[in-house]
C-alpha positions as CSV (number, residue, x, y, z in Angstrom):
1,M,92.2,16.2,85.9
2,W,89.6,14.3,87.7
3,Q,89.7,11.4,89.5
4,E,86.5,10.0,91.2
5,N,85.6,7.6,93.8
6,S,89.7,6.4,94.8
7,G,91.0,5.8,97.7
8,I,93.8,4.2,99.6
9,E,92.1,0.6,99.1
10,A,89.9,-0.6,96.0
11,H,86.4,-2.3,98.1
12,G,83.8,-2.6,95.2
13,L,80.9,-0.7,94.7
14,N,78.5,-0.8,97.1
15,P,74.8,-1.7,96.1
16,N,73.2,0.4,98.7
17,A,75.2,3.2,97.5
18,V,74.0,2.6,93.8
19,K,70.8,2.5,95.5
20,V,71.1,5.4,97.6
21,M,72.6,7.6,94.7
22,N,69.4,6.3,92.7
23,E,66.9,8.1,94.7
24,A,69.1,11.2,94.6
25,G,68.4,10.7,90.2
26,V,72.2,10.3,89.9
27,D,73.2,6.7,88.3
28,I,76.6,5.5,89.7
29,S,76.4,2.1,88.6
30,N,79.1,2.1,86.0
31,Q,81.4,3.8,88.6
32,T,84.6,1.3,89.9
33,S,86.2,1.8,93.4
34,D,90.1,2.3,92.5
35,V,93.1,2.6,94.0
36,I,94.5,6.0,93.8
37,D,96.4,6.8,90.7
38,L,99.9,8.5,91.6
39,Q,100.6,10.1,88.7
40,I,96.8,12.1,88.7
41,L,97.7,12.5,92.1
42,R,101.2,14.3,91.0
43,N,99.0,16.4,89.1
44,A,96.4,17.5,90.8
45,D,95.4,20.6,92.2
46,F,93.0,20.1,95.1
47,V,92.5,16.8,96.2
48,V,89.6,15.9,98.8
49,T,89.8,13.0,101.4
50,L,86.2,12.2,102.7
51,C,86.9,9.6,105.8
52,G,89.0,9.6,108.5
53,D,90.8,6.7,107.1
54,A,91.8,8.7,103.5
55,A,92.9,11.5,105.8
56,D,95.3,9.3,107.9
57,K,96.6,7.1,105.4
58,C,96.4,9.2,102.0
59,P,99.4,9.3,99.9
60,V,101.7,12.1,100.9
61,T,100.6,15.4,98.4
62,P,103.1,17.5,96.3
63,P,103.2,21.1,98.2
64,H,101.7,22.6,95.2
65,I,98.4,20.7,95.6
66,K,95.5,22.1,97.9
67,R,94.3,19.5,100.3
68,A,90.8,19.3,102.1
69,H,89.3,17.1,104.6
70,W,85.6,16.8,104.5
71,G,84.8,14.2,107.0
72,F,82.0,11.9,106.6
73,D,80.8,8.9,108.5
74,D,81.4,5.3,106.2
75,P,77.6,4.3,105.6
76,A,79.2,0.6,104.9
77,K,80.4,0.6,108.9
78,A,76.8,1.6,109.9
79,Q,75.4,-0.3,112.4
80,G,71.9,-1.5,113.7
81,T,68.5,-2.7,111.7
82,E,68.7,-2.6,108.1
83,Q,66.3,0.2,108.4
84,E,69.3,2.3,110.5
85,K,71.8,1.2,108.4
86,W,69.6,2.5,104.9
87,A,69.3,5.7,107.4
88,V,73.1,6.6,107.4
89,F,73.2,5.9,103.7
90,E,70.8,8.3,103.2
91,R,72.1,11.0,105.4
92,V,75.5,10.3,104.5
93,R,74.7,11.1,100.9
94,D,72.5,14.3,101.6
95,E,75.2,15.7,103.6
96,M,77.9,15.2,101.0
97,G,75.3,16.8,98.3
98,A,75.1,19.6,100.9
99,R,79.2,20.2,101.1
100,I,79.6,19.8,97.5
101,E,76.7,22.4,96.9
102,H,78.5,24.9,99.7
103,F,82.1,24.2,97.9
104,A,80.4,24.9,94.6
105,N,79.2,28.1,95.7
106,T,81.9,29.4,97.8
107,G,85.0,27.9,96.9
108,E,86.0,26.5,100.7
């Protein structure tokens, strides 16, 4: 099973996330930010956490579930000018894309 964009808290969809993904040709405008469904979590084979909060606060996963943490900065917490904040969204998007591509090619 796949549960995308779930977390320890639901924050709503960040408009800059929608915009930065549109730049990459990916429409996430219909996605939602949801709290982790514990039933789906119990039936998962593999869980990936993406930010420090999730790595620290993610519910305990059963021993049969492989878990990995791919630490990325949270672009919504970026500081600076609007241009500097936007650059963080672009950088994190590109880092995530590269990490997913690496995983797809190597399984690690």
